[in-house]
DRENDO-1510 file (C-alpha; in Angstrom, 1 decimal, always signed):
<recs>
REC; n; res; u; v; w
REC; 1; UNK; -188.0; -135.5; -67.0 .
REC; 2; UNK; -185.0; -133.6; -65.7 .
REC; 3; UNK; -185.1; -135.6; -62.5 .
REC; 4; UNK; -184.9; -138.9; -64.6 .
REC; 5; UNK; -182.0; -137.6; -66.7 .
REC; 6; UNK; -180.0; -136.5; -63.7 .
REC; 7; UNK; -180.6; -139.7; -61.8 .
REC; 8; UNK; -177.5; -141.2; -63.4 .
REC; 9; UNK; -175.4; -138.9; -61.1 .
REC; 10; UNK; -177.1; -140.3; -58.0 .
REC; 11; UNK; -176.4; -143.8; -59.3 .
REC; 12; UNK; -172.8; -142.9; -59.9 .
REC; 13; UNK; -172.2; -141.4; -56.5 .
REC; 14; UNK; -174.1; -144.0; -54.5 .
REC; 15; UNK; -172.7; -146.9; -56.6 .
REC; 16; UNK; -169.2; -145.6; -56.1 .
REC; 17; UNK; -169.7; -145.5; -52.3 .
REC; 18; UNK; -171.1; -149.0; -52.3 .
REC; 19; UNK; -168.3; -150.3; -54.5 .
REC; 20; UNK; -165.7; -148.8; -52.1 .
REC; 21; UNK; -167.5; -150.4; -49.1 .
REC; 22; UNK; -167.4; -153.7; -50.9 .
REC; 23; UNK; -163.7; -153.3; -51.4 .
REC; 24; UNK; -163.2; -152.7; -47.7 .
REC; 25; UNK; -165.2; -155.8; -46.9 .
REC; 26; UNK; -163.2; -158.0; -49.3 .
REC; 27; UNK; -161.0; -160.6; -47.7 .
REC; 28; UNK; -158.2; -159.8; -50.1 .
REC; 29; UNK; -157.5; -157.3; -52.9 .
REC; 30; UNK; -154.4; -158.9; -54.3 .
REC; 31; UNK; -154.6; -158.6; -58.1 .
REC; 32; UNK; -154.5; -162.4; -58.4 .
REC; 33; UNK; -157.2; -163.0; -55.9 .
REC; 34; UNK; -160.8; -163.9; -56.7 .
REC; 35; UNK; -161.9; -161.0; -54.6 .
REC; 36; UNK; -160.2; -158.7; -57.1 .
REC; 37; UNK; -162.0; -160.3; -60.0 .
REC; 38; UNK; -165.3; -159.7; -58.2 .
REC; 39; UNK; -164.3; -156.1; -57.6 .
REC; 40; UNK; -163.6; -155.6; -61.3 .
REC; 41; UNK; -167.0; -157.2; -62.2 .
REC; 42; UNK; -169.0; -155.1; -59.8 .
REC; 43; UNK; -167.4; -151.9; -60.9 .
REC; 44; UNK; -169.6; -152.1; -64.0 .
REC; 45; UNK; -173.1; -152.2; -62.6 .
REC; 46; UNK; -172.3; -150.0; -59.6 .
REC; 47; UNK; -170.1; -147.3; -61.1 .
REC; 48; UNK; -169.7; -147.6; -64.9 .
REC; 49; UNK; -173.2; -148.5; -66.0 .
REC; 50; UNK; -174.6; -145.0; -65.4 .
REC; 51; UNK; -171.8; -143.5; -67.5 .
REC; 52; UNK; -172.6; -146.0; -70.3 .
REC; 53; UNK; -176.3; -145.0; -70.1 .
REC; 54; UNK; -175.5; -141.3; -70.1 .
REC; 55; UNK; -173.2; -141.6; -73.2 .
REC; 56; UNK; -175.4; -144.0; -75.1 .
REC; 57; UNK; -178.6; -142.1; -74.2 .
REC; 58; UNK; -177.6; -139.2; -76.4 .
REC; 59; UNK; -178.0; -141.5; -79.4 .
REC; 60; UNK; -180.5; -144.0; -78.1 .
REC; 61; UNK; -183.2; -141.7; -76.5 .
REC; 62; UNK; -185.2; -144.5; -74.8 .
REC; 63; UNK; -182.3; -145.1; -72.3 .
REC; 64; UNK; -182.9; -141.8; -70.5 .
REC; 65; UNK; -186.3; -143.2; -69.4 .
REC; 66; UNK; -184.8; -146.4; -68.1 .
REC; 67; UNK; -182.0; -145.2; -65.8 .
REC; 68; UNK; -184.2; -145.0; -62.7 .
REC; 69; UNK; -185.6; -148.5; -63.3 .
REC; 70; UNK; -182.2; -150.1; -63.9 .
REC; 71; UNK; -180.6; -148.9; -60.7 .
REC; 72; UNK; -182.2; -151.4; -58.3 .
REC; 73; UNK; -181.0; -154.3; -60.4 .
REC; 74; UNK; -177.4; -153.1; -60.3 .
REC; 75; UNK; -177.5; -152.7; -56.6 .
REC; 76; UNK; -178.9; -156.2; -56.2 .
REC; 77; UNK; -176.1; -157.6; -58.3 .
REC; 78; UNK; -173.5; -155.9; -56.1 .
REC; 79; UNK; -175.1; -157.2; -52.9 .
REC; 80; UNK; -175.2; -160.7; -54.4 .
REC; 81; UNK; -171.5; -160.9; -54.3 .
REC; 82; UNK; -171.2; -159.7; -50.7 .
REC; 83; UNK; -173.5; -162.3; -49.2 .
REC; 84; UNK; -172.6; -166.0; -48.9 .
REC; 85; UNK; -173.6; -168.0; -51.9 .
REC; 86; UNK; -177.1; -169.3; -51.3 .
REC; 87; UNK; -180.8; -168.6; -52.1 .
REC; 88; UNK; -180.6; -164.9; -51.3 .
REC; 89; UNK; -177.5; -164.3; -53.4 .
REC; 90; UNK; -179.1; -166.2; -56.3 .
REC; 91; UNK; -182.3; -164.1; -56.1 .
REC; 92; UNK; -180.3; -160.9; -56.1 .
REC; 93; UNK; -178.2; -162.0; -59.1 .
REC; 94; UNK; -181.4; -163.1; -60.9 .
REC; 95; UNK; -182.8; -159.6; -60.5 .
REC; 96; UNK; -179.9; -158.2; -62.4 .
REC; 97; UNK; -180.4; -160.9; -65.1 .
REC; 98; UNK; -184.0; -160.0; -65.5 .
REC; 99; UNK; -183.1; -156.3; -65.6 .
REC; 100; UNK; -180.6; -156.9; -68.4 .
REC; 101; UNK; -183.0; -159.1; -70.3 .
REC; 102; UNK; -185.7; -156.3; -70.2 .
REC; 103; UNK; -183.0; -153.8; -71.4 .
REC; 104; UNK; -182.1; -156.3; -74.2 .
REC; 105; UNK; -185.7; -156.7; -75.2 .
REC; 106; UNK; -186.3; -152.9; -75.4 .
REC; 107; UNK; -183.1; -152.4; -77.4 .
REC; 108; UNK; -184.1; -155.2; -79.8 .
REC; 109; UNK; -187.5; -153.6; -80.3 .
REC; 110; UNK; -185.9; -150.2; -80.8 .
REC; 111; UNK; -183.5; -151.6; -83.5 .
REC; 112; UNK; -186.3; -153.6; -85.3 .
REC; 113; UNK; -188.6; -150.6; -85.3 .
REC; 114; UNK; -185.9; -148.3; -86.8 .
REC; 115; UNK; -184.0; -150.9; -88.8 .
REC; 116; UNK; -183.9; -148.5; -91.9 .
REC; 117; UNK; -181.7; -146.1; -89.9 .
REC; 118; UNK; -179.3; -148.7; -88.5 .
REC; 119; UNK; -175.6; -148.4; -89.4 .
REC; 120; UNK; -172.3; -149.6; -88.0 .
REC; 121; UNK; -172.1; -146.9; -85.4 .
REC; 122; UNK; -175.7; -147.5; -84.1 .
REC; 123; UNK; -175.1; -151.2; -83.9 .
REC; 124; UNK; -172.0; -150.6; -81.8 .
REC; 125; UNK; -173.8; -148.2; -79.5 .
REC; 126; UNK; -176.6; -150.6; -78.9 .
REC; 127; UNK; -175.0; -154.1; -79.1 .
REC; 128; UNK; -173.6; -153.8; -75.6 .
REC; 129; UNK; -177.2; -154.0; -74.3 .
REC; 130; UNK; -177.7; -157.2; -76.2 .
REC; 131; UNK; -174.5; -158.8; -74.8 .
REC; 132; UNK; -175.1; -157.7; -71.2 .
REC; 133; UNK; -177.5; -160.6; -70.3 .
REC; 134; UNK; -174.8; -163.1; -71.1 .
REC; 135; UNK; -172.6; -161.6; -68.4 .
REC; 136; UNK; -175.5; -161.4; -66.0 .
REC; 137; UNK; -176.4; -165.0; -66.6 .
REC; 138; UNK; -172.8; -166.0; -65.9 .
REC; 139; UNK; -173.0; -164.1; -62.7 .
REC; 140; UNK; -176.1; -166.0; -61.7 .
REC; 141; UNK; -174.5; -169.3; -62.6 .
REC; 142; UNK; -171.6; -168.4; -60.4 .
REC; 143; UNK; -174.0; -167.7; -57.5 .
REC; 144; UNK; -175.8; -171.0; -58.1 .
REC; 145; UNK; -172.4; -172.8; -57.9 .
REC; 146; UNK; -173.4; -174.6; -61.2 .
REC; 147; UNK; -170.5; -175.8; -63.4 .
REC; 148; UNK; -171.9; -176.4; -66.9 .
REC; 149; UNK; -169.6; -178.4; -69.2 .
REC; 150; UNK; -167.2; -178.7; -66.3 .
REC; 151; UNK; -166.2; -175.1; -66.3 .
REC; 152; UNK; -164.6; -174.1; -63.0 .
REC; 153; UNK; -166.2; -171.3; -60.9 .
REC; 154; UNK; -163.3; -169.0; -61.7 .
REC; 155; UNK; -163.9; -169.4; -65.5 .
REC; 156; UNK; -167.6; -168.7; -65.0 .
REC; 157; UNK; -166.8; -165.6; -63.0 .
REC; 158; UNK; -164.3; -164.4; -65.7 .
REC; 159; UNK; -167.0; -165.0; -68.3 .
REC; 160; UNK; -169.2; -162.6; -66.4 .
REC; 161; UNK; -166.4; -160.1; -66.4 .
REC; 162; UNK; -165.8; -160.6; -70.2 .
REC; 163; UNK; -169.3; -159.8; -71.2 .
REC; 164; UNK; -169.6; -156.9; -68.8 .
REC; 165; UNK; -166.5; -155.2; -70.3 .
REC; 166; UNK; -165.8; -156.5; -73.8 .
REC; 167; UNK; -169.5; -157.2; -74.3 .
REC; 168; UNK; -171.1; -154.1; -72.6 .
REC; 169; UNK; -168.6; -151.3; -72.6 .
REC; 170; UNK; -166.2; -152.0; -75.6 .
REC; 171; UNK; -169.0; -151.7; -78.3 .
REC; 172; UNK; -170.2; -148.4; -76.9 .
REC; 173; UNK; -166.8; -146.8; -76.9 .
REC; 174; UNK; -166.1; -148.3; -80.3 .
REC; 175; UNK; -169.3; -146.6; -81.6 .
REC; 176; UNK; -168.3; -143.2; -80.1 .
REC; 177; UNK; -164.9; -143.5; -81.7 .
REC; 178; UNK; -166.2; -144.6; -85.1 .
REC; 179; UNK; -168.7; -141.8; -85.0 .
REC; 180; UNK; -165.8; -139.3; -85.2 .
REC; 181; UNK; -163.8; -141.3; -87.8 .
REC; 182; UNK; -165.2; -140.5; -91.2 .
REC; 183; UNK; -163.1; -143.0; -93.1 .
REC; 184; UNK; -163.7; -146.1; -95.1 .
REC; 185; UNK; -163.4; -149.4; -93.2 .
REC; 186; UNK; -165.6; -148.6; -90.1 .
REC; 187; UNK; -168.0; -151.3; -91.0 .
REC; 188; UNK; -165.2; -153.9; -90.9 .
REC; 189; UNK; -164.0; -152.6; -87.6 .
REC; 190; UNK; -167.5; -152.5; -86.1 .
REC; 191; UNK; -168.1; -156.1; -87.4 .
REC; 192; UNK; -164.9; -157.3; -85.8 .
REC; 193; UNK; -166.0; -155.9; -82.4 .
REC; 194; UNK; -169.6; -157.1; -82.6 .
REC; 195; UNK; -168.8; -160.6; -84.0 .
REC; 196; UNK; -165.5; -161.0; -82.0 .
REC; 197; UNK; -167.2; -160.7; -78.6 .
REC; 198; UNK; -169.3; -163.8; -78.8 .
REC; 199; UNK; -166.7; -165.6; -80.8 .
REC; 200; UNK; -164.3; -165.4; -77.8 .
REC; 201; UNK; -166.9; -167.0; -75.7 .
REC; 202; UNK; -167.5; -169.7; -78.3 .
REC; 203; UNK; -163.7; -170.3; -78.6 .
REC; 204; UNK; -163.3; -170.8; -74.8 .
REC; 205; UNK; -166.2; -173.3; -74.9 .
REC; 206; UNK; -164.8; -175.3; -77.7 .
REC; 207; UNK; -161.4; -175.5; -75.9 .
REC; 208; UNK; -163.3; -176.8; -72.8 .
REC; 209; UNK; -164.8; -179.5; -75.1 .
REC; 210; UNK; -161.3; -180.4; -76.3 .
REC; 211; UNK; -162.1; -179.2; -79.9 .
REC; 212; UNK; -159.3; -178.0; -82.1 .
REC; 213; UNK; -157.4; -175.1; -80.5 .
REC; 214; UNK; -157.4; -173.0; -83.7 .
REC; 215; UNK; -161.1; -172.2; -83.0 .
REC; 216; UNK; -160.3; -170.3; -79.8 .
REC; 217; UNK; -157.1; -168.8; -81.4 .
REC; 218; UNK; -159.0; -167.5; -84.4 .
REC; 219; UNK; -161.8; -166.1; -82.3 .
REC; 220; UNK; -159.4; -164.2; -80.0 .
REC; 221; UNK; -157.5; -162.9; -83.0 .
REC; 222; UNK; -160.6; -161.4; -84.6 .
REC; 223; UNK; -161.5; -159.4; -81.5 .
REC; 224; UNK; -158.0; -158.4; -80.7 .
REC; 225; UNK; -157.3; -156.9; -84.1 .
REC; 226; UNK; -160.6; -155.0; -84.0 .
REC; 227; UNK; -160.0; -153.8; -80.5 .
REC; 228; UNK; -156.4; -152.7; -81.2 .
REC; 229; UNK; -157.7; -150.7; -84.2 .
REC; 230; UNK; -160.3; -149.1; -82.0 .
REC; 231; UNK; -157.6; -148.1; -79.5 .
REC; 232; UNK; -155.4; -146.6; -82.2 .
REC; 233; UNK; -158.3; -144.7; -83.7 .
REC; 234; UNK; -159.3; -143.3; -80.3 .
REC; 235; UNK; -155.8; -141.7; -80.1 .
REC; 236; UNK; -156.1; -140.3; -83.6 .
REC; 237; UNK; -159.6; -138.9; -82.9 .
REC; 238; UNK; -158.5; -137.3; -79.6 .
REC; 239; UNK; -155.5; -135.7; -81.3 .
REC; 240; UNK; -157.4; -134.3; -84.2 .
REC; 241; UNK; -160.2; -132.7; -82.2 .
REC; 242; UNK; -159.9; -129.6; -80.0 .
REC; 243; UNK; -161.3; -131.3; -76.9 .
REC; 244; UNK; -160.3; -130.4; -73.3 .
REC; 245; UNK; -156.8; -131.5; -72.5 .
REC; 246; UNK; -158.0; -133.8; -69.6 .
REC; 247; UNK; -160.4; -135.6; -71.9 .
REC; 248; UNK; -157.6; -136.2; -74.5 .
REC; 249; UNK; -155.2; -137.4; -71.8 .
REC; 250; UNK; -157.8; -139.8; -70.4 .
REC; 251; UNK; -158.6; -141.1; -73.9 .
REC; 252; UNK; -154.9; -141.6; -74.6 .
REC; 253; UNK; -154.5; -143.6; -71.4 .
REC; 254; UNK; -157.6; -145.6; -72.2 .
REC; 255; UNK; -156.2; -146.5; -75.7 .
REC; 256; UNK; -152.8; -147.4; -74.3 .
REC; 257; UNK; -154.4; -149.8; -71.8 .
REC; 258; UNK; -156.7; -151.3; -74.3 .
REC; 259; UNK; -153.9; -152.0; -76.8 .
REC; 260; UNK; -151.6; -153.4; -74.2 .
REC; 261; UNK; -154.4; -155.6; -72.8 .
REC; 262; UNK; -155.2; -156.9; -76.2 .
REC; 263; UNK; -151.6; -157.7; -76.9 .
REC; 264; UNK; -151.7; -159.9; -73.8 .
REC; 265; UNK; -155.0; -161.4; -74.9 .
REC; 266; UNK; -153.4; -162.3; -78.2 .
REC; 267; UNK; -150.5; -163.9; -76.5 .
REC; 268; UNK; -152.8; -166.0; -74.3 .
REC; 269; UNK; -155.0; -166.9; -77.3 .
REC; 270; UNK; -152.1; -168.2; -79.2 .
REC; 271; UNK; -150.7; -170.2; -76.2 .
REC; 272; UNK; -151.4; -173.5; -77.9 .
REC; 273; UNK; -148.9; -172.7; -80.6 .
REC; 274; UNK; -146.5; -170.2; -78.9 .
REC; 275; UNK; -146.7; -170.8; -75.2 .
REC; 276; UNK; -145.5; -168.1; -72.8 .
REC; 277; UNK; -144.9; -169.4; -69.4 .
REC; 278; UNK; -146.1; -166.4; -67.3 .
REC; 279; UNK; -149.3; -165.9; -69.3 .
REC; 280; UNK; -151.5; -168.1; -67.1 .
REC; 281; UNK; -155.1; -167.3; -66.0 .
REC; 282; UNK; -154.3; -165.6; -62.7 .
REC; 283; UNK; -151.7; -163.4; -64.4 .
REC; 284; UNK; -154.2; -162.6; -67.1 .
REC; 285; UNK; -157.0; -161.4; -64.9 .
REC; 286; UNK; -154.6; -159.6; -62.7 .
REC; 287; UNK; -152.9; -157.6; -65.5 .
REC; 288; UNK; -155.1; -157.9; -68.5 .
REC; 289; UNK; -158.3; -157.6; -66.4 .
REC; 290; UNK; -157.1; -154.5; -64.6 .
REC; 291; UNK; -155.9; -152.8; -67.8 .
REC; 292; UNK; -159.2; -153.4; -69.5 .
REC; 293; UNK; -161.4; -152.5; -66.6 .
REC; 294; UNK; -159.9; -149.5; -64.9 .
REC; 295; UNK; -157.3; -148.6; -67.5 .
REC; 296; UNK; -159.5; -148.8; -70.6 .
REC; 297; UNK; -163.2; -148.8; -69.6 .
REC; 298; UNK; -163.2; -146.4; -66.6 .
REC; 299; UNK; -160.9; -143.8; -68.0 .
REC; 300; UNK; -162.4; -144.0; -71.5 .
REC; 301; UNK; -165.9; -143.5; -70.2 .
REC; 302; UNK; -164.9; -140.5; -68.1 .
REC; 303; UNK; -162.9; -139.1; -71.0 .
REC; 304; UNK; -165.9; -139.3; -73.4 .
REC; 305; UNK; -168.2; -137.9; -70.6 .
REC; 306; UNK; -166.0; -134.8; -70.5 .
REC; 307; UNK; -166.2; -134.5; -74.3 .
REC; 308; UNK; -170.0; -134.5; -74.4 .
REC; 309; UNK; -170.3; -132.3; -71.3 .
REC; 310; UNK; -168.6; -129.5; -73.3 .
REC; 311; UNK; -171.3; -129.8; -75.9 .
REC; 312; UNK; -168.8; -130.2; -78.6 .
REC; 313; UNK; -170.4; -130.6; -82.1 .
REC; 314; UNK; -170.4; -134.2; -83.4 .
REC; 315; UNK; -169.3; -134.7; -87.1 .
REC; 316; UNK; -171.9; -137.4; -87.5 .
REC; 317; UNK; -175.5; -137.1; -86.5 .
REC; 318; UNK; -176.4; -140.8; -86.8 .
REC; 319; UNK; -178.6; -141.9; -84.0 .
REC; 320; UNK; -179.8; -138.4; -83.1 .
REC; 321; UNK; -183.1; -138.9; -84.9 .
REC; 322; UNK; -183.6; -142.5; -83.9 .
REC; 323; UNK; -186.8; -142.9; -81.9 .
REC; 324; UNK; -188.4; -139.7; -83.2 .
REC; 325; UNK; -189.7; -141.0; -86.5 .
REC; 326; UNK; -192.8; -143.0; -87.1 .
REC; 327; UNK; -190.9; -146.3; -87.3 .
</recs>
């Protein structure tokens, strides 16, 4: 059992090495290059996913038994974006999709079995595992060079990025933050995160179909407001608790990057009504994407990992007994 629990460290180290090798092999790492978008995407399965599993596993106990099994799928997804697009890259990307679908199925079973114990925090902690297959599917479509509804390959790739970060990591961090925020309104914030993530995907699709732009604008606004509140609450929670200084600094940086990134997302979402000339797609994935990936997600995960490593008591025990009852 101990070997399974500690395997996340092996994943983290080996995945980080592989990610750095992929960076060295990339034709360009300019922030506005497609190679940088791929690097941001692959940071999740190769480096950040074991951190997600380690943090979520404290509240969703079944995850500790899946870490070893999920690792090969993550490596396959990374290799898929190194090889030329073709049959092999499609197969490798499909393995990550199957892996994420199995994880989604297990999470769904877990939530259904323990539905009486579900609350806003538990939904946030677990919903990322329900959104991850969408990002994996977008990655597979990109490798297949399929352009459904006329979406460009870049938009499909950015969709994969969106559901790996906003879909997979943001809900987890939101759950950890709300777990330490014993105030009214957490249900509304959690709902904004969970509902806003697919709404953004829906809004982008409706814009592609030339439907009224207010659909995309409204969808983006819902997620942005909820995410900004999460960023602000993370700062408050970090200040109020006597956590290690490094953890609080990292959480502060994470919050600042999230809030700034969401302000840019709001500006882009409202472009149909208040256009800003420099807020084009390359600029967004270069700045907004970097802020949300490295600035918010990576530093936030490391910050929370430091918090739990110090075995600091949690004010809310929700999730700790999940999986131990009779269902």
